C-alpha positions in Angstrom: 45.4 -18.7 8.1 42.7 -17.1 11.1 42.4 -14.4 9.0 40.7 -16.5 6.2 38.8 -18.7 8.5 37.1 -15.7 10.3 36.4 -14.3 6.1 34.9 -17.6 5.8 32.9 -17.4 8.7 31.6 -13.8 8.7 30.8 -14.6 4.6 29.2 -18.2 5.5 26.9 -16.4 8.4 26.4 -14.0 6.3 24.4 -16.2 3.6 23.1 -18.0 6.1 21.1 -14.7 7.6 20.1 -13.5 4.4 18.8 -17.0 3.8 16.6 -17.2 7.4 15.9 -13.8 7.0 14.1 -14.4 3.5 12.2 -17.6 4.3 10.9 -15.4 7.9 9.3 -12.5 5.4 8.3 -15.1 3.0 5.8 -16.8 5.8 5.2 -13.6 7.2 3.9 -12.6 3.4 1.6 -15.2 3.9 0.4 -15.2 6.8 -0.3 -11.4 6.1 -2.1 -12.5 2.9 -4.4 -15.2 4.8 -5.4 -12.7 7.3 -6.0 -9.9 4.5 -8.5 -12.4 2.3 -10.2 -14.0 5.8 -10.7 -10.1 6.4 -12.6 -9.5 2.9 -14.2 -12.3 3.1 -15.8 -11.2 6.1 -16.8 -7.8 4.9 -18.2 -9.8 2.0 -21.0 -11.4 3.9 -21.9 -8.5 6.0 -22.1 -6.9 2.7 -24.3 -9.4 1.6 -26.6 -9.4 4.5 -27.0 -6.0 5.1 -28.2 -5.9 1.2 -30.7 -9.1 2.3 -32.2 -7.1 5.0 -32.5 -3.4 2.8 -34.1 -6.2 0.0 -36.6 -7.3 2.3 -37.1 -3.9 3.8 -38.1 -3.2 0.5 -40.0 -6.0 -0.4 -41.9 -5.3 3.2 -42.9 -1.8 2.0 -44.5 -2.9 -1.5 
């Protein structure tokens, strides 16, 4: 009886650990994606500002 209880607890713990690990990895993945999107948006804004400055410089020389 104790072996059956041990194995039941072991497999239940294994299953719960797998489910919780999967959930934690999903959360971390979503956070990483949000962070990358923010970085891409910042870089895009910086490039747009740089090109605006370049265009202003070209218009002044004409």
